[in-house]
Backbone as a chain_set.jsonl record, in Angstrom:
{"seq": "MPIFSKLLPGSVRVAETRTELDDGPRFWQEDQYVADAVETRQQEFRTVRICARQALAEFGHGDHILVPDEHRAPEWPPNIVGSMTHAPGLRAAAVASTGEFRGIGIDAEPHQALPAEVVDVILLPVERRLAARLQAEDPGIAWDKLMFSAKESVFKTWYPLARRWLDFLECEITVGHEPGAFTARILQASPVHSGVDLSVLCGKWMNESPVGHGLLATAITVQ", "coords": {"N": [[-207.81, -18.982, -92.661], [-211.082, -19.962, -92.434], [-213.684, -18.064, -94.094], [-216.614, -17.652, -93.169], [-215.853, -18.859, -90.523], [-214.442, -16.873, -89.104], [-216.859, -15.366, -88.602], [-218.588, -16.585, -87.064], [-219.884, -18.612, -84.004], [-217.601, -21.073, -82.481], [-218.596, -23.275, -82.032], [-219.895, -23.846, -84.637], [-219.697, -25.474, -87.552], [-217.51, -25.158, -90.223], [-217.34, -25.191, -93.981], [-215.264, -24.856, -96.705], [-214.729, -23.419, -99.925], [-212.532, -22.657, -102.31], [-212.327, -23.017, -104.95], [-213.673, -25.182, -107.358], [-215.165, -28.272, -106.586], [-215.276, -31.998, -107.194], [-215.383, -34.269, -106.011], [-216.463, -36.565, -103.666], [-219.867, -38.274, -102.842], [-222.327, -38.796, -105.734], [-225.436, -37.911, -106.232], [-228.747, -38.777, -107.416], [-230.649, -37.285, -106.994], [-229.873, -34.412, -106.68], [-228.522, -34.412, -108.464], [-230.844, -34.279, -110.825], [-232.319, -32.33, -109.633], [-230.82, -29.608, -110.859], [-230.799, -30.65, -113.675], [-231.199, -28.738, -116.088], [-230.082, -26.956, -115.948], [-227.212, -24.382, -116.809], [-223.812, -25.801, -117.232], [-222.546, -24.328, -115.623], [-224.013, -23.365, -113.665], [-224.609, -26.38, -112.394], [-221.928, -26.95, -111.671], [-221.769, -25.698, -109.11], [-223.482, -25.492, -108.071], [-223.153, -28.58, -106.926], [-220.505, -28.214, -106.039], [-220.934, -26.524, -103.461], [-222.69, -28.303, -102.003], [-221.304, -30.789, -101.83], [-219.183, -29.178, -99.62], [-221.107, -28.738, -97.469], [-221.609, -31.277, -97.321], [-219.165, -32.082, -96.281], [-218.782, -30.645, -93.861], [-221.257, -31.558, -92.508], [-220.19, -34.249, -92.134], [-219.288, -34.462, -89.775], [-220.923, -34.377, -87.635], [-221.852, -36.939, -88.539], [-223.432, -37.261, -90.684], [-222.567, -37.474, -93.431], [-223.248, -38.384, -96.057], [-225.602, -37.039, -96.537], [-228.955, -35.882, -98.287], [-229.136, -33.208, -100.049], [-231.832, -31.566, -101.481], [-233.474, -28.781, -102.835], [-235.999, -27.059, -101.567], [-239.311, -25.689, -102.211], [-239.055, -23.056, -101.771], [-236.305, -23.085, -102.641], [-234.897, -23.892, -100.385], [-232.561, -25.952, -98.268], [-233.433, -29.3, -96.918], [-232.371, -30.167, -93.682], [-230.11, -32.935, -92.294], [-232.323, -34.828, -89.112], [-232.473, -32.883, -86.54], [-230.229, -31.021, -86.985], [-229.046, -27.789, -87.959], [-228.478, -25.507, -91.021], [-226.747, -23.633, -93.492], [-226.227, -22.652, -96.615], [-224.294, -20.942, -99.46], [-223.268, -19.327, -101.763], [-220.965, -17.433, -104.137], [-218.96, -15.272, -106.546], [-215.675, -17.519, -106.597], [-216.217, -18.271, -104.303], [-217.452, -20.766, -102.637], [-219.6, -22.004, -99.973], [-220.54, -23.538, -96.771], [-222.215, -23.68, -93.421], [-222.654, -25.528, -90.858], [-225.026, -26.85, -87.651], [-225.328, -27.75, -84.384], [-228.657, -28.905, -83.243], [-228.943, -28.366, -80.775], [-227.455, -26.656, -79.843], [-228.544, -24.027, -81.311], [-230.797, -22.663, -82.607], [-231.158, -22.214, -85.323], [-229.048, -20.8, -88.266], [-227.842, -18.641, -90.761], [-226.716, -17.71, -93.667], [-224.279, -15.633, -96.076], [-222.636, -14.744, -98.885], [-221.675, -11.95, -101.021], [-220.431, -10.511, -104.351], [-217.848, -7.587, -103.709], [-219.455, -5.26, -104.362], [-221.473, -2.073, -105.251], [-224.66, -2.339, -105.369], [-227.136, -2.405, -107.833], [-228.17, 0.157, -109.389], [-231.029, 0.274, -110.404], [-232.708, -1.541, -108.56], [-232.397, -1.015, -105.688], [-234.238, 0.094, -104.73], [-236.296, -1.882, -104.413], [-235.239, -3.57, -102.798], [-233.879, -2.335, -99.957], [-235.214, -0.122, -97.586], [-236.845, 3.103, -97.26], [-235.514, 4.037, -94.976], [-232.991, 2.622, -94.473], [-231.631, 3.467, -96.709], [-231.141, 5.706, -96.434], [-229.167, 5.568, -94.637], [-227.372, 3.877, -95.777], [-226.585, 5.875, -97.548], [-225.66, 7.656, -95.353], [-223.56, 6.288, -94.172], [-221.726, 5.815, -96.509], [-220.762, 7.672, -97.167], [-219.201, 8.727, -94.908], [-217.619, 6.164, -95.149], [-215.739, 5.343, -97.109], [-214.716, 2.785, -98.443], [-216.526, 0.786, -98.01], [-219.465, -1.388, -99.528], [-221.973, -0.553, -98.626], [-224.768, -0.358, -99.232], [-224.891, -2.956, -100.636], [-224.096, -4.82, -98.52], [-226.056, -4.328, -96.829], [-227.739, -5.697, -98.131], [-226.625, -8.157, -98.183], [-227.19, -8.828, -95.765], [-229.462, -9.0, -95.155], [-230.232, -11.23, -97.13], [-228.997, -13.384, -95.553], [-230.632, -12.827, -93.356], [-232.739, -14.256, -94.732], [-232.369, -16.812, -95.259], [-231.645, -18.041, -92.335], [-234.539, -17.462, -90.995], [-236.386, -18.53, -92.936], [-236.716, -21.967, -92.304], [-237.317, -21.632, -89.695], [-239.932, -19.871, -89.806], [-241.175, -21.149, -91.849], [-242.263, -19.417, -94.007], [-242.54, -16.604, -96.539], [-240.164, -14.099, -96.465], [-240.267, -10.822, -97.769], [-238.162, -8.594, -99.092], [-238.378, -6.119, -98.164], [-239.948, -6.082, -95.923], [-237.812, -6.418, -93.777], [-235.632, -4.691, -91.541], [-232.418, -3.443, -91.785], [-229.758, -2.901, -89.364], [-226.824, -0.787, -89.593], [-224.646, -1.764, -86.296], [-223.008, 0.068, -83.902], [-221.086, -1.459, -83.165], [-217.94, -2.84, -84.613], [-218.104, -4.646, -87.341], [-220.764, -5.274, -87.053], [-224.094, -6.241, -87.445], [-228.092, -5.462, -87.258], [-231.298, -7.114, -87.396], [-234.589, -6.062, -87.978], [-236.901, -7.435, -87.947], [-240.316, -6.836, -89.882], [-242.643, -8.058, -90.255], [-246.031, -9.237, -88.858], [-246.343, -11.002, -86.344], [-244.121, -12.393, -84.978], [-242.783, -14.75, -84.071], [-241.978, -17.735, -83.914], [-241.833, -21.373, -83.794], [-241.248, -21.595, -81.685], [-239.339, -19.482, -80.85], [-238.612, -16.418, -80.555], [-238.578, -14.116, -83.067], [-238.281, -11.892, -83.974], [-235.903, -9.575, -83.826], [-233.24, -10.028, -85.046], [-229.73, -10.992, -85.019], [-226.241, -10.127, -86.713], [-223.437, -10.782, -88.115], [-220.348, -9.255, -90.011], [-218.053, -9.024, -92.575], [-215.422, -7.574, -94.541], [-213.763, -8.843, -97.341], [-211.757, -7.222, -98.835], [-211.475, -3.403, -100.11], [-214.015, -1.281, -101.604], [-215.522, -2.761, -104.655], [-213.656, -5.043, -104.637], [-213.141, -8.743, -104.385], [-215.026, -10.148, -101.598], [-217.983, -9.63, -99.85], [-219.551, -10.906, -96.683], [-221.697, -11.874, -94.618], [-223.589, -12.91, -91.439], [-225.65, -14.731, -89.48], [-226.435, -16.381, -86.306], [-229.074, -18.47, -84.591], [-229.629, -18.786, -81.105]], "CA": [[-208.732, -19.236, -91.733], [-212.151, -19.793, -93.431], [-214.586, -16.371, -94.085], [-217.681, -17.908, -91.925], [-215.309, -19.138, -89.479], [-214.448, -15.554, -88.572], [-217.981, -14.808, -88.274], [-219.913, -17.87, -86.929], [-218.957, -19.546, -82.936], [-216.825, -21.852, -83.079], [-219.332, -24.897, -82.612], [-220.46, -24.374, -86.132], [-218.751, -26.866, -88.173], [-217.505, -24.841, -91.09], [-216.488, -26.282, -94.874], [-215.599, -23.913, -97.934], [-213.368, -23.632, -101.029], [-212.169, -21.234, -103.375], [-212.095, -23.83, -106.449], [-215.445, -26.032, -107.769], [-215.106, -29.528, -106.075], [-216.291, -32.882, -107.736], [-215.219, -35.427, -105.197], [-217.521, -37.182, -103.149], [-220.993, -39.448, -103.584], [-223.224, -37.87, -106.263], [-226.673, -38.194, -105.626], [-229.319, -38.669, -108.578], [-232.155, -36.427, -106.405], [-229.675, -33.452, -106.851], [-228.321, -34.15, -110.24], [-231.823, -34.067, -111.425], [-232.722, -30.94, -109.782], [-230.053, -28.885, -111.772], [-230.265, -31.153, -114.939], [-231.683, -28.031, -117.316], [-228.998, -25.246, -115.617], [-225.766, -24.386, -117.429], [-223.025, -26.395, -116.38], [-221.202, -23.446, -114.528], [-224.467, -23.544, -112.348], [-224.374, -27.649, -111.952], [-221.14, -27.405, -110.561], [-221.433, -24.693, -108.264], [-224.603, -26.442, -106.599], [-222.878, -29.794, -106.533], [-219.444, -27.904, -104.785], [-221.66, -26.316, -102.712], [-223.1, -29.675, -101.155], [-219.895, -31.002, -101.274], [-218.886, -28.478, -98.489], [-222.071, -28.802, -96.534], [-221.465, -32.985, -96.493], [-217.727, -32.205, -95.279], [-218.841, -30.18, -92.436], [-222.002, -32.45, -91.892], [-219.319, -35.499, -91.596], [-218.474, -34.359, -88.242], [-222.249, -34.989, -87.326], [-222.267, -38.27, -88.931], [-224.354, -37.424, -91.997], [-221.539, -37.044, -94.645], [-224.198, -38.684, -97.029], [-227.15, -36.815, -96.807], [-229.658, -35.378, -99.822], [-230.011, -31.393, -100.028], [-232.656, -31.272, -102.359], [-234.182, -27.494, -102.084], [-237.719, -26.966, -101.264], [-240.053, -24.609, -103.141], [-238.456, -21.516, -101.726], [-234.608, -23.016, -102.427], [-234.418, -23.714, -99.278], [-232.509, -27.516, -98.389], [-233.775, -29.883, -96.219], [-231.064, -30.6, -93.459], [-230.711, -33.803, -91.025], [-232.651, -34.236, -88.048], [-231.124, -32.008, -85.025], [-229.342, -30.47, -87.476], [-229.568, -26.707, -88.809], [-227.572, -25.304, -91.746], [-227.06, -23.103, -94.639], [-225.184, -22.669, -97.775], [-223.612, -19.848, -99.778], [-221.992, -19.417, -102.953], [-220.766, -16.215, -104.387], [-217.903, -15.612, -107.236], [-214.656, -18.053, -106.16], [-216.532, -18.46, -102.858], [-218.507, -21.999, -101.977], [-218.965, -22.851, -98.348], [-221.791, -24.581, -95.93], [-222.181, -23.949, -91.963], [-223.684, -26.566, -90.089], [-224.672, -27.086, -86.251], [-226.67, -28.904, -83.695], [-229.898, -27.794, -83.177], [-229.17, -28.581, -79.125], [-227.022, -25.536, -79.693], [-228.756, -23.346, -82.346], [-232.075, -22.96, -83.349], [-231.266, -21.142, -86.765], [-228.029, -20.047, -89.24], [-228.013, -17.753, -92.088], [-225.236, -17.249, -94.175], [-224.118, -15.208, -97.301], [-221.216, -14.099, -99.485], [-221.628, -11.327, -102.428], [-219.359, -9.634, -104.627], [-218.204, -6.57, -102.613], [-219.933, -4.047, -105.134], [-222.454, -1.715, -105.165], [-226.032, -2.496, -105.458], [-227.336, -1.446, -109.332], [-228.928, 1.584, -108.97], [-232.208, -0.251, -110.496], [-232.595, -2.771, -107.733], [-231.82, -0.222, -104.606], [-235.477, 0.733, -103.888], [-236.809, -3.108, -103.974], [-234.259, -4.233, -101.638], [-233.263, -1.133, -99.462], [-236.421, 0.703, -97.272], [-235.661, 4.318, -97.291], [-234.486, 4.604, -93.814], [-231.971, 1.944, -95.132], [-230.944, 3.749, -98.104], [-230.496, 6.799, -95.61], [-228.363, 4.805, -93.913], [-226.258, 3.556, -96.312], [-226.226, 6.793, -98.309], [-224.58, 8.488, -94.564], [-222.115, 5.933, -94.019], [-220.847, 5.728, -97.541], [-220.195, 9.443, -97.554], [-218.015, 8.023, -93.758], [-216.423, 5.672, -95.542], [-216.438, 5.054, -99.201], [-214.322, 1.859, -98.645], [-217.603, -0.695, -98.149], [-220.713, -1.007, -100.21], [-223.04, -0.695, -97.527], [-225.988, -1.016, -99.869], [-224.738, -4.655, -100.976], [-223.417, -5.093, -97.03], [-227.695, -4.629, -96.209], [-228.51, -7.04, -99.336], [-226.043, -9.5, -98.077], [-227.894, -9.15, -94.34], [-231.203, -9.747, -95.712], [-229.901, -13.036, -97.408], [-229.0, -14.135, -94.237], [-231.719, -13.51, -92.602], [-234.028, -15.25, -94.836], [-232.239, -18.025, -94.781], [-232.367, -18.073, -90.791], [-236.048, -16.856, -90.929], [-237.468, -19.599, -93.647], [-236.891, -22.877, -91.728], [-238.065, -21.753, -88.634], [-240.772, -19.402, -89.866], [-241.898, -21.394, -93.139], [-243.334, -18.132, -94.171], [-241.918, -15.984, -97.082], [-240.118, -12.319, -95.973], [-239.696, -9.748, -98.613], [-236.971, -7.709, -98.829], [-238.797, -4.748, -97.396], [-240.358, -6.675, -94.679], [-236.536, -6.543, -92.788], [-234.879, -3.386, -91.602], [-231.142, -3.512, -91.1], [-229.439, -1.485, -88.987], [-225.047, -1.478, -89.032], [-224.217, -0.502, -84.763], [-221.799, 1.175, -83.806], [-219.786, -2.479, -83.156], [-217.576, -2.61, -86.039], [-218.524, -5.786, -88.019], [-221.96, -6.368, -86.327], [-225.421, -5.363, -87.495], [-228.846, -5.469, -86.155], [-232.174, -7.034, -88.914], [-235.635, -6.001, -87.419], [-238.255, -8.322, -89.061], [-241.577, -6.086, -90.073], [-244.34, -8.894, -90.087], [-246.575, -9.412, -87.717], [-246.268, -11.877, -85.465], [-242.557, -12.886, -85.881], [-242.691, -15.48, -83.166], [-241.885, -19.257, -84.896], [-241.205, -22.533, -83.756], [-240.84, -20.94, -80.15], [-238.585, -18.191, -81.391], [-239.089, -14.514, -81.419], [-237.421, -14.034, -84.287], [-238.269, -10.306, -84.475], [-234.695, -9.281, -83.476], [-231.482, -11.009, -85.485], [-228.33, -9.97, -84.573], [-225.334, -11.186, -87.179], [-221.79, -10.091, -88.138], [-220.435, -9.048, -91.147], [-216.805, -8.525, -93.053], [-215.452, -7.691, -96.131], [-212.319, -9.147, -97.758], [-211.101, -5.686, -99.491], [-212.519, -2.51, -100.269], [-215.379, -1.817, -102.033], [-214.921, -3.258, -105.938], [-212.975, -6.388, -105.198], [-213.412, -9.41, -102.928], [-216.492, -10.279, -101.467], [-218.823, -9.381, -98.562], [-219.803, -12.019, -96.295], [-222.677, -11.667, -93.499], [-223.657, -14.389, -91.039], [-226.638, -14.967, -88.257], [-226.708, -17.523, -85.794], [-229.998, -18.004, -83.366], [-229.825, -19.791, -80.365]], "C": [[-210.346, -19.105, -92.629], [-213.099, -18.251, -93.117], [-215.826, -16.697, -92.882], [-216.787, -18.353, -90.421], [-214.724, -18.096, -88.283], [-215.716, -15.074, -87.901], [-219.098, -15.554, -87.444], [-218.992, -18.367, -85.577], [-218.815, -20.527, -83.225], [-217.283, -23.319, -82.84], [-219.826, -24.913, -83.481], [-219.739, -24.822, -86.886], [-219.196, -25.908, -89.711], [-216.962, -25.528, -92.601], [-216.685, -24.885, -96.191], [-214.324, -24.056, -98.8], [-213.387, -22.748, -101.794], [-212.336, -22.185, -104.666], [-213.546, -24.474, -106.205], [-214.277, -27.567, -107.761], [-216.071, -30.634, -107.268], [-215.744, -34.079, -107.434], [-216.296, -35.675, -104.6], [-218.23, -38.0, -103.658], [-221.635, -38.547, -104.077], [-224.424, -38.696, -106.12], [-227.673, -37.609, -106.928], [-230.281, -37.259, -108.415], [-231.337, -34.986, -107.053], [-228.989, -33.071, -108.062], [-229.821, -33.873, -110.693], [-232.565, -32.675, -111.324], [-232.324, -29.723, -110.829], [-230.08, -29.458, -113.1], [-230.438, -30.3, -116.431], [-230.967, -27.27, -117.098], [-228.205, -25.314, -116.622], [-224.926, -25.052, -116.72], [-221.873, -25.295, -115.39], [-222.44, -23.641, -113.022], [-224.825, -25.306, -111.27], [-223.4, -27.716, -111.019], [-220.992, -26.232, -109.431], [-222.489, -25.071, -107.344], [-223.934, -27.596, -106.284], [-221.063, -28.842, -105.431], [-219.87, -27.383, -103.65], [-222.528, -27.467, -101.69], [-222.017, -30.534, -100.755], [-219.463, -30.705, -99.642], [-220.052, -28.878, -97.694], [-221.727, -30.785, -96.056], [-219.788, -32.959, -95.693], [-218.551, -32.004, -93.875], [-220.376, -31.164, -91.75], [-221.635, -33.909, -91.35], [-219.545, -35.258, -90.074], [-219.795, -34.756, -86.992], [-222.825, -36.358, -87.824], [-222.975, -38.506, -90.035], [-223.466, -36.57, -93.217], [-222.106, -38.021, -95.537], [-225.368, -38.033, -97.365], [-227.547, -36.12, -97.847], [-229.705, -34.045, -99.416], [-230.317, -31.187, -100.954], [-233.18, -29.958, -102.137], [-235.313, -27.744, -102.573], [-237.943, -25.975, -102.562], [-239.236, -23.521, -102.956], [-236.987, -21.774, -101.409], [-234.083, -23.611, -101.023], [-233.842, -25.578, -98.507], [-232.907, -28.082, -96.774], [-232.412, -30.421, -95.078], [-231.807, -32.25, -92.81], [-231.725, -33.56, -89.77], [-231.952, -33.699, -87.029], [-230.269, -30.85, -85.219], [-229.749, -28.719, -88.348], [-228.151, -26.101, -89.411], [-227.593, -23.803, -92.827], [-225.888, -23.027, -95.593], [-224.623, -21.278, -98.628], [-222.783, -19.987, -101.079], [-221.74, -18.33, -103.445], [-219.341, -16.448, -105.497], [-216.345, -16.011, -106.87], [-214.662, -18.504, -104.504], [-217.81, -19.952, -102.729], [-218.197, -22.35, -100.525], [-220.607, -23.121, -97.661], [-221.464, -24.031, -94.169], [-223.291, -24.83, -91.284], [-223.758, -26.625, -88.483], [-225.959, -27.288, -85.577], [-227.884, -27.958, -83.272], [-230.174, -27.844, -81.069], [-228.38, -27.541, -78.674], [-227.716, -24.266, -80.129], [-229.791, -23.476, -83.093], [-231.951, -22.525, -85.152], [-230.079, -20.691, -87.117], [-228.037, -19.599, -90.227], [-226.72, -17.428, -92.582], [-224.922, -16.853, -95.883], [-222.848, -14.655, -97.684], [-221.94, -13.611, -100.695], [-220.551, -10.64, -102.756], [-219.376, -8.518, -104.175], [-218.334, -4.959, -103.977], [-221.21, -3.56, -104.85], [-223.783, -2.169, -105.779], [-226.427, -2.324, -106.771], [-228.437, -0.732, -108.518], [-230.755, 0.942, -109.095], [-233.029, -1.23, -109.265], [-233.307, -1.976, -105.892], [-233.416, -0.403, -103.937], [-236.64, -0.945, -104.055], [-236.395, -4.165, -103.094], [-233.925, -3.408, -100.419], [-234.746, -0.323, -99.097], [-235.935, 2.276, -96.874], [-235.383, 4.592, -96.051], [-233.22, 3.398, -93.908], [-231.038, 2.703, -95.938], [-230.556, 5.544, -97.376], [-229.392, 6.482, -95.086], [-227.134, 4.926, -94.395], [-225.686, 4.808, -96.948], [-225.065, 7.466, -96.932], [-223.071, 7.821, -94.501], [-221.183, 5.574, -95.066], [-220.455, 7.145, -97.768], [-218.886, 8.929, -96.091], [-216.897, 7.076, -94.271], [-216.953, 4.639, -96.441], [-215.57, 3.891, -99.335], [-215.186, 0.636, -98.621], [-218.531, 0.124, -98.851], [-221.459, -1.1, -99.424], [-224.433, -0.782, -97.885], [-226.073, -2.604, -99.859], [-224.732, -5.471, -99.606], [-225.061, -5.066, -96.942], [-228.048, -6.037, -97.022], [-227.867, -8.007, -98.847], [-226.914, -9.756, -96.363], [-229.339, -9.838, -94.793], [-230.816, -10.869, -96.038], [-230.171, -13.895, -96.487], [-230.11, -14.474, -93.476], [-232.901, -13.72, -93.077], [-233.477, -16.479, -94.414], [-232.182, -18.455, -93.195], [-233.834, -17.814, -90.321], [-236.726, -18.404, -91.393], [-237.742, -21.297, -92.602], [-237.385, -22.803, -90.577], [-239.492, -21.253, -88.623], [-241.921, -20.452, -90.879], [-242.631, -20.836, -93.676], [-242.139, -17.395, -95.338], [-241.302, -14.716, -96.569], [-239.66, -11.727, -96.851], [-238.923, -9.151, -97.83], [-237.218, -6.795, -98.091], [-239.497, -5.211, -95.926], [-238.845, -6.915, -93.286], [-235.801, -5.665, -92.945], [-233.354, -3.999, -90.877], [-230.587, -2.254, -91.142], [-228.004, -2.128, -88.737], [-224.802, -0.451, -87.533], [-222.872, -0.103, -85.471], [-220.421, -0.019, -83.342], [-219.192, -2.612, -84.23], [-217.877, -4.573, -86.554], [-220.197, -6.302, -87.692], [-223.01, -5.446, -87.229], [-226.678, -6.331, -86.915], [-230.468, -5.93, -87.672], [-233.561, -7.162, -87.466], [-236.678, -6.608, -88.22], [-239.454, -6.913, -89.235], [-242.958, -6.656, -90.281], [-244.596, -9.133, -88.883], [-246.574, -10.772, -87.615], [-244.783, -12.944, -85.735], [-242.11, -13.931, -84.668], [-243.391, -16.967, -83.932], [-241.39, -20.17, -84.309], [-240.717, -22.852, -82.022], [-239.945, -20.115, -80.197], [-238.464, -17.216, -81.897], [-238.07, -13.956, -82.298], [-237.502, -12.372, -84.769], [-236.823, -9.248, -84.288], [-233.673, -9.622, -84.076], [-230.597, -10.474, -85.107], [-227.262, -10.735, -85.706], [-223.96, -10.249, -86.905], [-221.541, -10.343, -89.631], [-218.733, -9.047, -91.378], [-216.609, -8.395, -94.181], [-213.786, -8.133, -96.506], [-211.542, -8.089, -97.919], [-212.028, -4.901, -99.969], [-213.218, -2.66, -101.176], [-214.628, -2.165, -103.733], [-214.189, -4.562, -106.274], [-213.12, -7.266, -103.896], [-214.649, -9.524, -102.946], [-216.831, -9.723, -99.913], [-219.084, -10.654, -98.032], [-220.489, -11.744, -94.777], [-223.058, -13.167, -92.486], [-224.731, -14.044, -89.575], [-226.608, -16.361, -87.557], [-228.113, -17.255, -84.302], [-230.241, -19.395, -82.317], [-230.851, -19.979, -79.36]], "O": [[-210.588, -18.157, -93.376], [-213.095, -17.581, -92.084], [-215.905, -16.036, -91.847], [-217.261, -18.07, -89.321], [-214.579, -18.305, -87.078], [-215.698, -14.479, -86.824], [-220.243, -15.151, -87.238], [-217.779, -18.546, -85.686], [-219.52, -21.131, -84.033], [-216.686, -24.321, -83.234], [-220.478, -25.944, -83.649], [-218.666, -24.232, -86.763], [-220.3, -25.801, -90.244], [-216.138, -26.431, -92.46], [-217.679, -24.229, -96.502], [-213.255, -24.599, -98.524], [-214.368, -22.018, -101.933], [-212.566, -21.423, -105.605], [-214.306, -24.348, -105.244], [-213.268, -27.873, -108.397], [-217.067, -30.342, -107.929], [-215.567, -34.936, -108.299], [-217.265, -35.001, -104.948], [-217.87, -38.609, -104.665], [-221.797, -37.5, -103.451], [-224.436, -39.912, -105.93], [-227.576, -36.479, -107.405], [-230.576, -36.442, -109.287], [-231.99, -34.366, -107.891], [-228.85, -31.964, -108.581], [-229.813, -32.693, -111.043], [-233.144, -32.035, -112.202], [-233.132, -29.043, -111.462], [-229.372, -28.834, -113.891], [-230.085, -30.725, -117.531], [-230.872, -26.48, -118.037], [-228.356, -26.24, -117.419], [-225.114, -25.029, -115.503], [-220.839, -25.504, -114.756], [-222.132, -23.908, -111.86], [-225.122, -25.438, -110.083], [-223.531, -28.228, -109.907], [-219.868, -26.02, -108.977], [-222.434, -24.998, -106.117], [-224.07, -27.814, -105.08], [-220.812, -29.075, -104.249], [-219.225, -27.72, -102.657], [-222.898, -27.113, -100.571], [-221.815, -30.94, -99.611], [-219.398, -31.523, -98.724], [-219.611, -29.768, -96.967], [-221.655, -31.332, -94.955], [-219.406, -33.68, -94.771], [-218.87, -32.866, -93.056], [-220.439, -31.38, -90.54], [-222.273, -34.597, -90.553], [-220.046, -36.124, -89.358], [-219.653, -35.241, -85.869], [-223.953, -36.792, -87.592], [-223.207, -39.642, -90.448], [-223.651, -35.457, -93.709], [-221.186, -38.742, -95.923], [-226.079, -38.358, -98.315], [-226.641, -35.619, -98.515], [-230.34, -33.757, -98.402], [-229.52, -30.63, -101.708], [-233.452, -29.859, -100.941], [-235.665, -28.367, -103.575], [-237.201, -25.623, -103.479], [-238.69, -23.013, -103.935], [-236.36, -21.22, -100.506], [-232.889, -23.72, -100.742], [-234.752, -26.37, -98.263], [-232.727, -27.458, -95.728], [-231.485, -31.043, -95.596], [-232.958, -32.682, -92.757], [-231.985, -32.42, -89.386], [-230.837, -34.109, -86.706], [-229.764, -30.052, -84.429], [-230.633, -28.607, -89.197], [-227.074, -26.084, -88.814], [-228.55, -23.031, -92.777], [-224.736, -23.334, -95.285], [-224.68, -20.361, -97.808], [-221.796, -20.7, -101.258], [-222.764, -17.723, -103.134], [-218.692, -17.492, -105.432], [-215.588, -15.043, -106.794], [-213.761, -18.876, -103.753], [-219.024, -19.75, -102.776], [-217.168, -22.767, -99.993], [-221.65, -22.819, -98.24], [-220.283, -24.069, -93.824], [-224.516, -24.71, -91.274], [-222.688, -26.474, -87.893], [-227.127, -27.118, -85.925], [-227.982, -26.749, -83.063], [-231.129, -27.511, -80.368], [-228.352, -27.27, -77.474], [-227.544, -23.316, -79.366], [-229.853, -24.212, -84.078], [-232.867, -22.666, -85.962], [-229.685, -19.943, -86.222], [-228.389, -20.479, -91.013], [-225.801, -16.934, -91.927], [-225.255, -17.609, -96.796], [-222.073, -14.15, -96.871], [-222.653, -14.348, -101.376], [-219.763, -10.173, -101.935], [-220.479, -7.992, -104.026], [-217.55, -4.055, -104.265], [-222.058, -4.275, -104.316], [-223.713, -2.342, -106.996], [-225.445, -1.665, -107.115], [-229.169, -0.932, -107.549], [-231.576, 1.081, -108.188], [-234.213, -1.464, -109.503], [-234.281, -2.318, -105.223], [-233.667, -0.938, -102.856], [-237.816, -0.831, -103.71], [-236.926, -5.221, -102.753], [-233.55, -4.229, -99.582], [-235.429, 0.094, -100.031], [-234.88, 2.559, -96.308], [-234.851, 5.699, -95.974], [-232.403, 3.597, -93.009], [-229.816, 2.584, -95.85], [-229.782, 6.348, -97.897], [-228.519, 7.349, -95.122], [-226.164, 5.567, -93.991], [-224.463, 4.939, -96.966], [-223.902, 7.75, -97.219], [-221.959, 8.326, -94.654], [-220.066, 5.12, -94.816], [-219.762, 7.497, -98.723], [-217.707, 8.816, -96.426], [-215.699, 7.107, -93.992], [-217.817, 3.772, -96.569], [-215.445, 3.678, -100.541], [-214.78, -0.426, -99.092], [-218.662, 1.343, -98.964], [-221.856, -2.265, -99.471], [-225.269, -1.194, -97.081], [-226.92, -3.323, -99.33], [-225.249, -6.585, -99.523], [-225.414, -6.242, -97.022], [-228.492, -7.102, -96.593], [-228.488, -9.059, -98.996], [-227.15, -10.895, -95.958], [-229.925, -10.915, -94.689], [-231.026, -11.741, -95.195], [-231.026, -14.775, -96.389], [-230.543, -15.548, -93.057], [-233.949, -13.563, -92.45], [-233.899, -17.142, -93.467], [-232.89, -19.433, -92.955], [-234.128, -18.037, -89.147], [-237.326, -19.197, -90.667], [-238.877, -21.647, -92.279], [-237.97, -23.81, -90.178], [-240.315, -21.752, -87.856], [-243.139, -20.512, -90.71], [-243.706, -21.345, -93.994], [-240.944, -17.575, -95.099], [-242.214, -14.047, -96.084], [-238.454, -11.926, -96.995], [-238.82, -9.054, -96.607], [-236.369, -6.487, -97.254], [-239.43, -4.483, -94.936], [-238.967, -7.451, -92.185], [-235.216, -5.47, -94.01], [-233.192, -4.699, -89.877], [-230.594, -1.265, -91.874], [-227.726, -3.181, -88.163], [-224.76, 0.775, -87.423], [-222.208, -0.002, -86.503], [-219.234, 0.278, -83.207], [-219.983, -2.5, -85.166], [-217.73, -5.506, -85.766], [-220.702, -7.381, -87.999], [-222.824, -4.29, -87.61], [-226.566, -7.427, -86.366], [-230.624, -5.216, -88.663], [-233.587, -7.891, -86.474], [-237.192, -6.029, -89.177], [-239.212, -5.952, -88.506], [-244.031, -6.071, -90.428], [-243.793, -9.246, -87.957], [-246.753, -11.582, -88.525], [-244.593, -13.908, -86.477], [-240.925, -13.843, -84.348], [-244.524, -17.258, -84.314], [-240.189, -19.964, -84.132], [-240.163, -23.777, -81.428], [-239.605, -19.947, -79.026], [-238.283, -16.9, -83.072], [-236.963, -13.463, -82.087], [-236.904, -11.831, -85.698], [-236.914, -8.098, -84.717], [-232.762, -9.435, -83.27], [-230.683, -9.283, -84.808], [-227.343, -11.963, -85.69], [-223.592, -9.459, -86.036], [-222.105, -11.163, -90.355], [-218.069, -9.069, -90.341], [-217.351, -8.912, -95.016], [-212.807, -7.693, -95.904], [-210.589, -7.957, -97.15], [-213.161, -5.281, -100.262], [-213.339, -3.744, -101.747], [-213.457, -1.888, -103.992], [-214.028, -5.104, -107.367], [-213.2, -6.848, -102.741], [-215.396, -9.196, -103.868], [-216.003, -9.472, -99.037], [-218.896, -11.608, -98.787], [-219.754, -11.413, -93.847], [-222.785, -14.304, -92.868], [-224.464, -13.145, -88.779], [-226.75, -17.388, -88.221], [-228.164, -16.38, -83.437], [-230.749, -20.495, -82.535], [-230.903, -21.03, -78.721]]}, "num_chains": 1, "name": "protein.A"}
């Protein structure tokens, strides 16, 4: 079963691949967006969009063009919400009807600790303390990287609704007592956007294997 199918409700359509793909339609708008990128970046960009169109095809949008906006967020078809992610060895997309969900965010990361030099710009002091405590209790999880991935999923959920930037330090992640669950508290003022209260977002996470191997994945849906 795909990783994100384990983390998302069944009505969310998920498409994943562990290898690069080159089938399906090509669109000059997408090719132009990554024309100056290295070949590996071009390939992951194309592959994750092939995944997205595979998922979108179930809603009749299998030929939708997905060019990022100024904040690198893709423009989804009308009445559709979605999210994409790529990590070493994984490309994935998840889409759903706005009749069921107002927002979706997914992220996958290598299951390795955050580099020490970036921890302070990504995690709040309270998050760093929580990560240290959890690391002592369960060293098999890279808790700081899990919080980073959760914040990536938060932003992918937040931005299409708020159309406003959200800094890493404007979001506080708490890993709950329920296995595989986390909560994100938004620290910006006025967190209600498009009629949706985004002050608290709840998500799920999983790891493929112990720290140093495989991937961490996080996912959020907003109804």
